C-alpha positions as CSV (number, residue, x, y, z in Angstrom):
1,M,152.8,122.1,102.1
2,K,149.7,120.6,100.6
3,S,149.7,119.3,97.1
4,P,147.2,121.2,94.8
5,Q,145.8,117.9,93.7
6,H,144.6,117.1,97.3
7,S,143.1,120.5,98.2
8,P,139.7,120.4,99.9
9,L,138.0,122.0,96.9
10,R,139.4,119.5,94.5
11,I,138.4,116.6,96.7
12,L,134.9,118.0,97.1
13,T,134.6,118.5,93.4
14,T,135.8,114.9,92.7
15,V,133.3,113.4,95.2
16,M,130.4,115.5,93.9
17,A,131.2,114.5,90.3
18,G,131.4,110.8,91.3
19,L,128.1,111.1,93.2
20,A,126.4,112.7,90.2
21,A,127.7,110.0,87.9
22,C,126.4,107.2,90.2
23,L,123.0,108.8,90.5
24,W,122.8,109.3,86.8
25,M,123.7,105.7,86.1
26,T,121.3,104.2,88.7
27,T,118.3,106.4,88.0
28,A,115.6,105.0,85.8
29,P,114.8,107.2,82.8
30,A,112.2,109.9,83.6
31,E,108.7,109.0,82.4
32,E,107.0,111.3,80.0
33,P,104.6,113.6,81.7
34,A,101.0,112.5,81.4
35,K,99.3,114.2,78.5
36,S,96.2,116.1,79.6
37,A,93.1,114.3,78.6
38,G,91.2,117.6,78.7
39,S,88.6,118.4,81.4
40,T,86.0,116.4,83.2
41,P,82.4,117.4,83.4
42,E,83.0,118.1,87.2
43,Q,85.9,120.4,86.4
44,E,83.9,122.3,83.8
45,A,81.0,122.7,86.2
46,K,83.3,124.1,88.9
47,F,84.9,126.5,86.3
48,I,81.4,127.7,85.2
49,A,80.2,128.1,88.8
50,T,83.4,130.0,89.8
51,L,83.1,132.5,87.0
52,T,79.3,132.9,86.6
53,N,78.1,136.2,88.2
54,A,81.6,136.8,89.5
55,T,83.8,139.8,90.0
56,L,87.6,139.4,89.6
57,K,89.0,142.0,92.1
58,G,92.7,142.5,92.1
59,R,95.7,144.4,90.9
60,W,97.7,144.8,87.7
61,C,101.0,146.3,86.8
62,G,102.5,147.1,83.5
63,V,105.8,145.6,82.3
64,K,108.0,147.7,80.3
65,D,111.6,146.9,79.2
66,G,111.6,144.0,81.7
67,N,110.6,146.2,84.6
68,L,107.4,146.1,86.7
69,G,105.4,149.3,86.9
70,P,103.3,150.4,89.9
71,E,100.4,148.2,90.9
72,K,96.9,149.5,90.2
73,E,93.6,148.2,91.4
74,D,91.2,146.7,88.9
75,S,88.0,144.6,88.7
76,Y,86.3,142.6,86.0
77,T,82.7,141.3,86.1
78,I,81.9,138.0,84.5
79,V,78.2,137.7,83.8
80,S,78.3,134.1,82.4
81,V,80.5,131.4,80.9
82,T,79.4,129.0,78.1
83,K,81.2,126.1,76.6
84,L,80.9,126.2,72.8
85,G,82.7,122.9,72.2
86,G,86.1,121.4,72.5
87,D,88.3,124.0,74.2
88,K,86.3,126.9,72.8
89,W,84.3,129.0,75.4
90,L,82.4,132.3,75.5
91,I,83.1,134.6,78.4
92,N,80.3,137.2,78.8
93,A,82.1,140.0,80.6
94,R,81.0,143.5,81.8
95,L,84.0,145.8,81.4
96,P,84.6,149.5,82.1
97,Y,85.5,151.2,78.8
98,G,85.4,154.9,77.9
99,G,83.8,155.9,81.2
100,K,80.9,153.4,81.0
101,E,80.3,149.7,81.4
102,I,79.8,147.5,78.4
103,D,78.9,143.8,78.1
104,L,81.1,141.9,75.7
105,P,81.1,138.3,74.6
106,I,84.8,137.3,74.6
107,P,85.8,134.2,72.8
108,A,88.4,132.2,74.6
109,Q,90.1,128.9,74.7
110,V,90.3,127.1,78.0
111,K,93.3,124.8,78.4
112,W,93.6,122.5,81.4
113,A,96.8,122.1,83.5
114,G,95.6,119.1,85.5
115,D,92.6,120.5,87.5
116,T,93.4,124.1,86.7
117,P,91.8,126.0,83.9
118,I,93.9,128.5,81.9
119,L,92.0,131.1,79.9
120,V,93.8,131.7,76.6
121,L,93.0,134.8,74.5
122,D,95.0,135.4,71.3
123,N,94.6,138.8,69.5
124,I,91.0,139.3,70.6
125,S,89.4,142.5,69.6
126,M,86.9,143.2,72.4
127,G,84.7,145.6,70.5
128,T,87.6,148.0,70.0
129,P,90.2,148.5,67.3
130,R,92.9,147.1,69.7
131,A,93.6,143.4,69.9
132,Y,94.4,141.8,73.3
133,S,96.1,138.6,74.2
134,A,96.2,137.0,77.7
135,R,96.9,133.9,79.7
136,V,95.0,133.8,83.0
137,M,95.0,130.9,85.4
138,I,92.0,130.3,87.6
139,Y,92.6,128.4,90.8
140,E,90.1,128.1,93.6
141,K,88.9,131.6,94.1
142,T,92.0,133.4,92.7
143,Y,93.3,134.3,89.3
144,S,96.7,135.4,88.0
145,G,98.2,135.9,84.6
146,W,99.7,138.0,81.8
147,W,98.0,140.3,79.2
148,A,99.2,142.4,76.3
149,A,97.9,145.0,73.9
150,P,99.9,146.1,70.8
151,D,101.7,148.8,72.7
152,H,101.8,147.7,76.4
153,G,101.2,144.7,78.6
154,G,101.5,143.5,82.1
155,L,100.6,141.1,84.9
156,L,97.4,140.7,86.9
157,S,96.2,138.8,89.9
158,G,93.4,138.8,92.5
159,V,90.5,137.1,94.0
160,I,87.2,135.9,92.6
161,V,84.0,136.9,94.4
162,N,80.6,135.4,93.4
163,G,77.3,137.2,93.7
164,K,76.3,140.9,93.4
165,N,79.4,142.9,93.9
C-alpha cells in the first residue's frame, strides 16, 4: 500500500512548487513597461490618411446584462481628421441620423498604444441630447471597440475603406 505522502499527485505538486520557487528566485525583476512618448509625425500622418475620406464598414452588437445581442451591419463615413493639439483631435464624420445623413465635428482624444491609435470619446453629445462614450482602436485598415449611450451600449468592428464608398 502506497503512503499518502508519496502519491503521484503529491510528488508532482512538490516538484512544481519547487520549480516555481527556483524560477522566482532566479528571475530578474520585471522592468517597468516603457511609457508611451506619444505619437510620431509619421504615425499621425498615417492615422490621418487612414481616416480621411474613409468609410468604416462593419458590424456592431449590443451588450445587455453581460450578453451579446445579434450582430447588425453598420457604416460610418469620416470626411476628415484634424489634430488640434496634444491628444485633442477633431473627427469630421457623416452619420445617418433620423433618416438622413448629417455632418458632425466630433471632438476626440487619440491615445497611442505603441503604433496603434485609440479614439477616446467621453460623454460626447453629437448634436443630440444623448451623450456617447467610446473606445475605438484603429489598426491597419481595421477598427474595433466599445461604445455606450446612457441606456445601451455594445461592441463594434470592421474594415476601413478609403475613397468614395
